[in-house]
C-alpha positions as CSV (number, residue, x, y, z in Angstrom):
1,M,91.0,-92.1,-197.9
2,C,92.7,-94.2,-195.2
3,D,90.4,-96.1,-192.9
4,H,93.2,-97.2,-190.5
5,A,93.9,-95.2,-187.4
6,P,96.9,-92.9,-188.0
7,V,100.1,-93.7,-186.0
8,T,102.1,-90.5,-185.4
9,D,105.3,-92.3,-184.4
10,F,105.8,-93.5,-188.0
11,D,106.6,-91.7,-191.2
12,A,104.5,-94.3,-193.0
13,D,102.6,-97.5,-192.3
14,V,104.8,-99.4,-194.8
15,V,108.1,-98.5,-196.5
16,V,108.9,-100.3,-199.7
17,V,112.6,-100.5,-200.7
18,G,112.9,-100.7,-204.5
19,G,110.7,-99.5,-207.3
20,G,111.0,-102.5,-209.7
21,P,108.1,-104.8,-210.5
22,A,108.1,-106.4,-207.0
23,G,108.2,-103.1,-205.1
24,S,105.7,-101.3,-207.4
25,S,103.2,-104.0,-207.3
26,A,103.4,-104.4,-203.5
27,A,103.2,-100.7,-203.0
28,T,100.1,-100.4,-205.3
29,M,98.2,-103.2,-203.5
30,L,99.1,-101.8,-200.1
31,A,97.9,-98.3,-201.0
32,R,94.7,-99.7,-202.3
33,K,94.1,-101.1,-198.8
34,G,94.4,-97.6,-197.4
35,W,97.8,-97.9,-195.9
36,R,100.2,-94.9,-196.0
37,V,103.0,-96.2,-198.2
38,R,106.3,-94.7,-199.0
39,L,108.6,-96.2,-201.7
40,Y,112.3,-95.5,-202.0
41,D,114.5,-96.3,-205.0
42,R,118.1,-95.4,-205.4
43,D,117.7,-94.5,-209.1
44,R,115.6,-92.0,-211.0
45,F,113.2,-93.6,-213.5
46,P,113.4,-94.4,-216.3
47,R,116.4,-96.6,-215.6
48,E,117.8,-99.5,-217.5
49,H,117.3,-103.1,-216.4
50,V,117.7,-106.5,-218.1
51,G,114.9,-109.1,-218.2
52,E,112.7,-108.0,-221.1
53,S,110.7,-111.2,-221.9
54,L,107.5,-111.7,-220.0
55,L,105.2,-114.7,-219.5
56,P,101.4,-114.9,-220.0
57,A,100.9,-115.7,-216.3
58,S,101.9,-112.1,-215.6
59,I,99.0,-110.6,-217.6
60,P,96.3,-111.1,-214.9
61,V,98.7,-109.8,-212.3
62,L,99.2,-106.6,-214.3
63,A,95.5,-106.4,-214.7
64,E,95.1,-106.8,-210.9
65,I,97.4,-103.9,-210.1
66,G,95.7,-101.7,-212.7
67,A,98.8,-101.4,-215.0
68,L,97.7,-103.6,-217.9
69,P,96.0,-100.8,-220.0
70,A,99.2,-98.7,-219.9
71,V,101.4,-101.7,-220.7
72,E,99.1,-102.6,-223.7
73,A,99.3,-99.0,-225.0
74,A,103.1,-98.8,-224.7
75,G,103.8,-100.3,-228.1
76,F,105.7,-103.4,-226.8
77,L,106.0,-106.3,-229.1
78,P,103.5,-109.1,-228.3
79,K,105.3,-112.3,-227.5
80,Y,103.4,-115.4,-228.7
81,G,105.9,-118.1,-227.7
82,A,109.5,-119.1,-227.9
83,T,111.9,-120.5,-230.5
84,M,114.6,-122.8,-229.3
85,V,117.6,-124.7,-230.5
86,W,117.7,-127.3,-227.7
87,G,117.4,-131.1,-227.1
88,R,117.3,-133.8,-229.7
89,D,116.6,-131.6,-232.7
90,P,119.5,-129.5,-234.0
91,D,117.1,-127.2,-235.9
92,P,115.1,-124.4,-234.3
93,W,111.7,-125.4,-233.0
94,S,108.9,-123.1,-231.8
95,W,106.3,-123.4,-229.1
96,S,103.2,-121.2,-228.8
97,F,101.5,-120.0,-225.6
98,R,98.2,-120.6,-227.3
99,E,98.8,-124.3,-227.4
100,S,98.4,-124.6,-223.6
101,S,97.2,-121.2,-222.4
102,P,94.3,-120.1,-224.7
103,Q,93.0,-117.6,-222.1
104,Y,96.3,-115.7,-222.2
105,P,97.8,-116.5,-225.6
106,H,100.6,-113.9,-225.5
107,A,102.9,-111.9,-223.3
108,F,105.1,-108.9,-224.2
109,Q,108.8,-108.2,-225.0
110,V,109.2,-105.1,-223.0
111,V,111.9,-102.4,-222.7
112,R,112.4,-102.6,-218.9
113,A,113.2,-98.9,-218.5
114,Q,109.7,-98.1,-220.0
115,F,107.9,-101.0,-218.4
116,D,109.2,-100.4,-214.9
117,E,108.4,-96.7,-215.1
118,I,104.8,-97.6,-216.0
119,L,104.6,-99.7,-212.9
120,L,106.1,-97.1,-210.7
121,R,103.9,-94.3,-212.0
122,N,100.9,-96.6,-211.5
123,A,101.9,-97.0,-207.9
124,A,102.1,-93.2,-207.5
125,A,98.7,-92.8,-209.1
126,H,97.3,-95.2,-206.4
127,G,98.6,-92.9,-203.7
128,V,102.1,-94.2,-203.0
129,D,104.6,-91.6,-201.9
130,V,107.3,-92.4,-204.4
131,R,110.8,-91.0,-203.7
132,E,113.4,-91.6,-206.4
133,G,117.1,-91.0,-206.1
134,R,117.0,-92.2,-202.4
135,R,119.1,-95.1,-201.5
136,V,118.2,-97.1,-198.4
137,L,121.5,-97.9,-196.6
138,A,120.2,-100.2,-193.9
139,A,116.9,-101.4,-192.5
140,D,116.2,-102.9,-189.0
141,A,112.8,-104.5,-188.6
142,G,111.1,-106.2,-185.6
143,S,107.8,-106.5,-183.8
144,S,107.9,-102.8,-182.9
145,G,108.3,-101.6,-186.5
146,A,111.1,-100.8,-188.9
147,T,113.8,-98.2,-188.9
148,L,115.6,-97.3,-192.2
149,R,118.7,-95.3,-192.8
150,V,118.2,-93.4,-196.1
151,E,120.7,-91.5,-198.2
152,G,119.3,-88.3,-199.7
153,G,120.7,-85.7,-202.0
154,E,124.3,-84.4,-201.6
155,G,125.2,-87.3,-199.4
156,R,122.9,-86.4,-196.6
157,E,121.2,-89.1,-194.5
158,H,118.0,-89.3,-192.6
159,T,116.0,-91.9,-190.7
160,A,112.6,-93.2,-191.6
161,R,110.3,-95.2,-189.4
162,A,107.5,-97.5,-190.5
163,R,105.3,-100.2,-189.1
164,F,106.5,-102.6,-191.8
165,V,109.2,-102.7,-194.5
166,V,108.9,-104.6,-197.8
167,D,112.4,-105.4,-199.1
168,A,112.1,-105.3,-202.9
169,S,115.7,-104.1,-203.4
170,G,116.5,-106.8,-206.0
171,Q,119.8,-108.6,-206.0
172,A,121.2,-106.1,-203.6
173,G,119.1,-107.9,-201.0
174,L,119.2,-105.2,-198.3
175,I,117.7,-107.3,-195.4
176,G,118.6,-110.8,-196.7
177,R,122.3,-109.9,-196.9
178,A,122.4,-108.1,-193.6
179,R,120.8,-111.0,-191.8
180,G,122.8,-113.7,-193.7
181,L,119.6,-115.3,-195.1
182,R,120.8,-115.8,-198.7
183,E,121.8,-119.3,-199.8
184,P,123.3,-119.9,-203.3
185,D,121.9,-122.6,-205.5
186,P,124.5,-125.3,-206.1
187,F,123.0,-126.4,-209.3
188,F,123.0,-123.1,-211.3
189,R,126.7,-122.2,-211.1
190,N,126.4,-119.7,-214.0
191,L,127.0,-116.1,-215.0
192,A,125.6,-114.0,-217.7
193,V,127.0,-111.3,-220.0
194,Y,124.4,-109.3,-221.9
195,G,124.3,-106.4,-224.3
196,Y,122.1,-104.8,-227.0
197,Y,122.4,-104.8,-230.7
198,A,120.8,-102.4,-233.2
199,G,119.9,-103.8,-236.6
200,G,120.0,-107.4,-237.7
201,S,117.0,-109.5,-238.7
202,R,114.1,-111.3,-237.1
203,L,112.9,-114.9,-237.0
204,P,110.6,-115.8,-239.9
205,A,106.8,-115.4,-239.4
206,P,104.9,-116.3,-237.4
207,D,107.8,-116.4,-234.9
208,A,109.2,-112.9,-235.5
209,N,108.5,-111.7,-232.0
210,N,109.6,-114.8,-230.2
211,I,112.5,-115.0,-227.8
212,L,115.3,-117.2,-229.4
213,I,117.0,-119.5,-226.9
214,E,120.0,-121.4,-228.4
215,S,122.2,-123.9,-226.6
216,T,125.9,-124.0,-227.4
217,E,128.8,-126.1,-226.3
218,D,129.6,-123.8,-223.4
219,G,126.1,-122.7,-222.3
220,W,123.2,-121.0,-224.0
221,L,122.3,-117.7,-225.6
222,W,119.2,-115.5,-225.7
223,A,118.0,-113.0,-228.3
224,I,114.9,-110.8,-227.5
225,P,113.5,-108.5,-230.2
226,L,112.3,-105.1,-228.8
227,H,109.9,-102.5,-230.3
228,T,112.8,-100.0,-230.3
229,G,114.7,-102.0,-232.9
230,L,117.2,-103.2,-230.4
231,V,117.8,-106.9,-229.6
232,S,118.5,-107.8,-226.0
233,T,121.2,-110.5,-226.3
234,G,122.8,-112.5,-223.5
235,V,125.2,-115.4,-223.1
236,V,125.1,-117.8,-220.1
237,V,128.1,-119.9,-219.2
238,D,129.7,-121.7,-216.2
239,S,130.6,-119.1,-213.6
240,A,134.2,-120.3,-213.0
241,V,134.9,-120.7,-216.7
242,G,133.3,-117.4,-217.5
243,R,135.3,-115.5,-214.9
244,E,138.5,-116.9,-216.1
245,R,137.9,-116.1,-219.8
246,I,136.5,-112.7,-219.1
247,G,139.7,-112.0,-217.1
248,E,141.7,-113.1,-220.1
249,D,139.8,-111.5,-223.0
250,G,137.7,-108.7,-221.4
251,A,133.9,-108.7,-221.3
252,E,133.3,-107.4,-224.8
253,A,135.6,-109.8,-226.6
254,F,134.3,-112.7,-224.6
255,F,130.7,-111.7,-225.3
256,R,131.2,-111.4,-229.1
257,K,133.0,-114.7,-229.2
258,R,130.2,-116.5,-227.4
259,V,127.4,-114.9,-229.5
260,A,129.3,-116.0,-232.7
261,S,129.3,-119.6,-231.3
262,G,125.5,-119.9,-231.8
263,P,124.7,-120.2,-235.6
264,Q,121.1,-119.2,-235.3
265,T,121.8,-116.2,-233.0
266,A,124.7,-115.1,-235.1
267,A,122.6,-115.2,-238.2
268,L,119.9,-113.0,-236.7
269,L,122.6,-110.5,-235.6
270,D,124.5,-110.5,-238.9
271,G,125.2,-106.9,-239.8
272,A,123.9,-105.7,-236.4
273,T,125.9,-103.2,-234.2
274,L,126.6,-103.7,-230.5
275,V,125.5,-100.4,-229.1
276,R,126.8,-100.5,-225.6
277,E,129.4,-102.1,-223.4
278,P,128.2,-105.6,-222.3
279,T,127.3,-106.1,-218.6
280,V,128.4,-109.0,-216.5
281,V,126.0,-110.5,-214.0
282,R,127.8,-112.8,-211.5
283,D,125.3,-113.1,-208.6
284,W,123.3,-116.0,-209.9
285,S,120.6,-118.3,-208.5
286,Y,119.8,-118.2,-204.8
287,S,117.0,-118.4,-202.3
288,S,116.6,-117.1,-198.7
289,R,116.2,-119.2,-195.6
290,E,113.5,-116.7,-194.3
291,L,111.2,-114.7,-196.5
292,A,108.9,-113.0,-193.9
293,G,109.0,-112.2,-190.2
294,D,108.3,-109.5,-187.6
295,G,108.1,-106.2,-189.4
296,F,109.5,-107.3,-192.8
297,V,109.0,-109.3,-195.9
298,L,111.3,-110.1,-198.9
299,A,109.8,-109.9,-202.4
300,G,111.1,-110.4,-205.9
301,D,114.9,-110.8,-206.4
302,A,115.5,-109.7,-202.8
303,A,114.0,-113.1,-201.8
304,C,115.0,-115.5,-204.6
305,F,116.5,-115.5,-208.0
306,V,116.2,-118.4,-210.4
307,D,118.1,-119.1,-213.6
308,P,116.5,-116.9,-216.3
309,L,116.1,-119.7,-218.9
310,F,112.3,-119.4,-218.8
311,S,111.8,-115.7,-218.4
312,S,110.3,-116.1,-214.9
313,G,112.0,-113.2,-213.2
314,V,109.4,-110.4,-213.8
315,H,106.5,-112.9,-213.1
316,L,108.0,-114.0,-209.8
317,A,108.5,-110.3,-208.9
318,L,105.0,-109.2,-209.7
319,S,103.3,-112.2,-208.1
320,S,105.4,-112.0,-204.9
321,G,104.8,-108.3,-204.7
322,V,101.0,-108.9,-204.6
323,L,101.4,-111.7,-202.1
324,A,103.8,-109.6,-199.9
325,A,101.2,-106.8,-199.8
326,A,98.6,-109.4,-198.7
327,Y,100.8,-110.6,-196.0
328,V,101.7,-107.1,-194.7
329,T,98.0,-106.1,-194.6
330,S,97.1,-109.2,-192.7
331,A,100.0,-108.7,-190.2
332,L,99.1,-105.1,-189.6
333,K,95.4,-105.8,-189.1
334,D,95.7,-109.0,-187.1
335,P,99.0,-110.1,-185.6
336,E,97.8,-113.6,-184.9
337,L,96.8,-114.1,-188.5
338,G,100.0,-112.3,-189.6
339,R,102.2,-114.9,-187.9
340,A,100.4,-117.7,-189.8
341,A,100.3,-115.6,-193.0
342,A,104.1,-115.3,-192.8
343,A,104.4,-119.1,-193.3
344,A,101.7,-119.0,-195.9
345,Y,103.5,-116.3,-197.9
346,S,106.7,-118.2,-197.8
347,E,105.0,-121.4,-198.9
348,H,103.2,-119.7,-201.8
349,Y,106.4,-118.0,-203.0
350,R,108.6,-121.0,-202.6
351,Q,106.1,-123.1,-204.6
352,Q,106.4,-120.7,-207.5
353,Y,110.2,-120.4,-207.2
354,E,110.7,-124.2,-207.0
355,H,108.4,-124.7,-210.0
356,F,110.5,-122.5,-212.2
357,R,113.7,-123.9,-210.7
358,E,112.7,-127.5,-211.4
359,L,111.6,-126.5,-214.9
360,A,115.0,-125.0,-215.6
361,R,116.8,-128.0,-214.1
362,L,114.8,-130.4,-216.1
363,F,115.4,-128.5,-219.3
364,Y,119.2,-128.3,-218.7
365,A,119.1,-132.1,-218.2
366,S,117.2,-132.6,-221.4
367,N,120.0,-131.1,-223.6
368,R,121.7,-134.4,-224.4
369,T,123.0,-133.6,-227.8
370,V,126.0,-131.5,-226.5
371,D,128.9,-133.3,-224.8
372,S,130.8,-130.8,-222.8
373,Y,131.8,-129.9,-219.2
374,F,129.0,-127.3,-219.0
375,W,126.2,-129.7,-219.9
376,E,127.6,-132.8,-218.1
377,A,127.9,-130.9,-214.9
378,R,124.2,-129.9,-215.1
379,R,122.6,-133.2,-215.9
380,I,120.2,-134.6,-213.4
381,T,121.0,-138.0,-211.9
382,G,118.3,-140.6,-211.0
383,A,118.7,-139.8,-207.4
384,D,117.4,-136.3,-207.9
385,E,114.1,-137.4,-209.3
386,S,112.5,-138.3,-206.0
387,T,113.2,-135.1,-204.2
388,P,110.2,-133.2,-202.7
389,A,110.7,-130.3,-205.1
390,R,110.8,-132.6,-208.1
391,L,107.6,-134.4,-207.0
392,A,105.9,-131.1,-206.4
393,F,106.9,-130.0,-209.9
394,V,105.6,-133.3,-211.4
395,R,102.2,-132.7,-209.7
396,A,102.1,-129.1,-210.8
397,V,102.9,-129.9,-214.5
398,A,100.5,-132.8,-214.7
399,G,97.2,-131.6,-216.0
400,Q,97.5,-128.1,-214.6
401,P,97.4,-124.7,-216.5
402,P,101.0,-123.9,-217.4
403,A,102.8,-120.7,-216.3
404,G,105.2,-120.7,-219.2
405,Y,107.1,-123.4,-221.1
406,E,106.2,-126.5,-219.1
407,R,104.6,-128.6,-221.8
408,A,107.4,-127.8,-224.3
409,V,109.8,-129.3,-221.8
410,L,108.0,-132.6,-222.0
411,A,107.8,-132.5,-225.8
412,H,111.4,-131.8,-226.7
413,G,114.7,-132.9,-225.3
414,E,115.6,-136.2,-223.7
415,T,113.9,-135.7,-220.3
416,P,114.7,-138.2,-217.6
417,R,112.6,-141.2,-218.3
418,T,111.2,-141.6,-214.8
419,F,110.1,-137.9,-214.8
420,A,108.0,-138.3,-218.0
421,E,106.6,-141.6,-216.6
422,A,105.6,-139.8,-213.4
423,V,103.8,-137.0,-215.3
424,N,102.0,-139.5,-217.5
425,A,101.0,-141.7,-214.5
426,I,99.5,-138.7,-212.6
427,E,97.6,-137.5,-215.7
428,G,96.5,-141.1,-216.4
429,Q,95.2,-141.6,-212.9
430,R,93.2,-138.4,-213.0
431,A,91.7,-139.3,-216.4
432,E,90.8,-142.8,-215.2
433,R,89.2,-141.5,-212.0
434,A,87.2,-139.0,-214.0
435,A,86.1,-141.6,-216.6
436,A,85.1,-144.1,-213.9
437,F,83.1,-141.5,-212.0
438,D,81.2,-140.3,-215.1
439,E,80.5,-143.9,-216.2
440,R,79.2,-144.9,-212.8
441,F,77.2,-141.9,-211.9
442,G,76.8,-139.7,-215.0
443,E,74.6,-136.8,-214.3
444,A,72.0,-138.9,-212.5
445,F,72.1,-137.7,-208.9
446,P,70.1,-140.6,-207.5
447,R,72.9,-143.0,-208.3
448,L,75.5,-140.8,-206.6
449,R,73.1,-140.3,-203.7
450,S,73.4,-143.9,-202.6
451,A,77.2,-144.1,-202.8
452,V,79.4,-143.9,-199.7
453,P,82.5,-141.6,-200.2
454,V,85.7,-142.7,-198.5
455,L,88.5,-140.2,-198.0
456,T,92.1,-141.1,-198.9
457,P,94.0,-142.1,-195.7
458,D,95.6,-139.2,-193.9
459,A,93.6,-136.6,-195.9
460,Q,93.4,-133.6,-193.6
461,L,91.2,-130.5,-193.5
462,Q,93.2,-127.6,-191.9
463,R,92.4,-124.0,-191.0
464,K,95.1,-122.0,-192.7
465,P,95.6,-118.5,-194.2
466,I,94.5,-118.3,-197.8
467,V,94.7,-115.4,-200.2
468,G,91.6,-113.3,-200.3
469,E,90.9,-109.8,-201.6
470,G,94.3,-108.2,-201.2
471,E,95.0,-109.9,-197.9
472,F,95.3,-113.3,-196.3
473,V,92.1,-114.6,-194.5
474,W,91.5,-117.7,-192.5
475,G,90.2,-120.5,-194.7
476,Q,90.0,-124.2,-195.1
477,V,92.6,-126.2,-196.9
478,I,92.4,-130.0,-197.8
479,S,95.7,-131.8,-198.1
480,T,96.7,-135.4,-198.8
481,P,100.1,-137.2,-198.6
482,A,100.4,-136.7,-202.4
483,R,99.6,-133.0,-202.2
484,A,101.0,-131.9,-198.8
485,E,100.7,-128.1,-199.7
486,G,96.9,-128.5,-199.9
487,A,94.2,-126.8,-201.9
488,P,91.8,-124.2,-200.6
489,V,88.1,-125.2,-200.4
490,S,85.0,-123.2,-199.7
491,D,83.4,-123.3,-196.3
492,L,80.5,-125.4,-197.7
493,V,82.8,-128.0,-199.3
494,A,84.9,-128.0,-196.1
495,L,81.7,-128.8,-194.2
496,L,80.9,-131.6,-196.6
497,I,84.4,-133.1,-196.3
498,S,84.3,-132.9,-192.5
499,R,81.3,-135.2,-192.4
500,I,82.7,-137.9,-194.7
501,D,83.4,-140.8,-192.4
502,G,83.2,-143.9,-194.7
503,S,79.7,-144.8,-193.5
504,R,77.4,-141.9,-194.6
505,T,76.0,-141.9,-198.1
506,V,76.1,-138.8,-200.3
507,G,72.4,-138.6,-199.7
508,D,72.9,-138.6,-195.9
509,L,75.6,-135.9,-196.2
510,F,73.5,-133.7,-198.4
511,D,70.5,-134.1,-196.1
512,Q,72.6,-132.9,-193.2
513,L,73.8,-129.9,-195.1
514,G,70.3,-129.2,-196.2
515,E,69.3,-128.8,-192.6
516,R,71.7,-125.8,-192.3
517,I,70.8,-124.1,-195.6
518,P,67.4,-122.8,-196.8
519,A,65.8,-125.4,-199.1
520,E,65.6,-123.2,-202.2
521,T,69.3,-122.2,-201.9
522,F,70.4,-125.8,-201.3
523,E,68.6,-127.0,-204.4
524,R,70.7,-124.6,-206.5
525,L,73.9,-125.7,-204.7
526,R,73.2,-129.5,-205.1
527,P,74.8,-129.8,-208.7
528,T,77.8,-127.7,-207.5
529,L,78.3,-130.1,-204.6
530,A,78.0,-133.1,-206.8
531,Q,80.7,-131.6,-209.1
532,A,82.8,-130.9,-206.0
533,L,82.7,-134.6,-205.1
534,R,83.7,-135.5,-208.6
535,L,86.7,-133.1,-208.4
536,L,87.7,-134.3,-205.0
537,H,87.8,-137.9,-206.4
538,V,89.7,-136.9,-209.5
539,E,92.3,-135.1,-207.4
540,G,92.6,-138.1,-205.0
541,V,91.1,-136.6,-201.9
542,I,88.2,-139.1,-202.1
543,E,89.8,-142.5,-202.6
544,R,86.6,-144.3,-203.7
545,F,82.9,-144.5,-203.5
546,D,81.6,-147.7,-201.9
547,E,78.2,-149.3,-202.2
548,V,75.9,-149.1,-199.1
549,G,76.9,-151.9,-196.7
550,S,80.3,-152.7,-198.4
551,P,83.2,-153.1,-196.0
């Protein structure tokens, strides 16, 4: 099955530490590429875990790793959106995924013990050597490979060697903590206490399967219905305040008191029974200074953890697992590409992380109806709105397919005025450029043929690693000052862009391309290239189209 030359010095090509969504997805994708993969997890599955509410953006990732049929057959409740008590309106309001994501109109409310086991068994079915009940005590990685110290049964230890290690050890952060890479997020100074109730009631139809998120004076609550009849319930409060009050009252009394402070949540749980001792989660939002390097990559919560307000944890774990596998494959096959792919992996993951981080920051800031220490300390000042992360989020939200609750953030709550104005401005500019292009050129190619495209100043075409079929490959990326991260373009479109010099007409450019491509093939591609020019103009890569002879 493996098409890579065996290396006898190593127990495996890749060792994955952790069998959660990040580790299982990474291991599956690596095994598909023919690598010898061993996965260690300290627990035996099924094992409990919090974080039951998924996002529609995870559905195609589950399909990619081959786990979606089993997830769909597991009996989990379909999640069609969210119901919130937040912002200007004191009454609950609901938002549906279908409103902005018709391709994936629902996600699932999963029991993580069952869901995570599905993903782990899926990895094993793809050839991963899964070893449960094995705790990795330490991992040292470098250009010559990785050495791991593993605790086995009865306290025995052994050493495992691999060419690469994927750290998906969750908040334990095996490599990140050992190397001092972890940096706490100063904005989300929170802690959570969660438990499970049996009984109670559900939201009225059609929102019965929704997650309920309710803001209170001291923080916010979640309530997630599960197909087992339990309700995952959590309270989020300021970390310092929470520690003090838990120390005074104990975790259970504190938890019950906070749940009772939310009228909507308390009503749903009226008559329900708390079935187990609540759990306190103190290690909150953080990121890592370095996500990938010689012989290692961090994925999922081992790399970053963002406030769970928008149920992004599992999605970030799944997507980072797939990306981490792509990076490892690239690094093992081509060290030069691997060095560039390390930066590309970090850039991709940080973009996703920052997107959800800024979404949560914005939504915290929008809850203006509550006047308390918790909310005042988490409001965004005007100075924050021009940061690179904020600008990147504005661009991502404006006119792009949502990953979760982005459009609901804009519709409810008192969002910072300049933020809403920035989103509207970007969407307005795109719409104006599209309308102007269509009015001027329509579908008549002869009119476009005589126009002279002019690139936006400082637009750059760069050779960078892009995500291919389970690995990074060299590709072309076009970037502008407004979109520094760039967007991948095909080789043909890159060739077209490289010849735009402010003097050649579209006809000249197409004639030059036609000399390199068989005539019949080029005639089929001509409409696609015309649409590419339109899109490049709408996205601001092409600043304008001049008339022949204009300055």
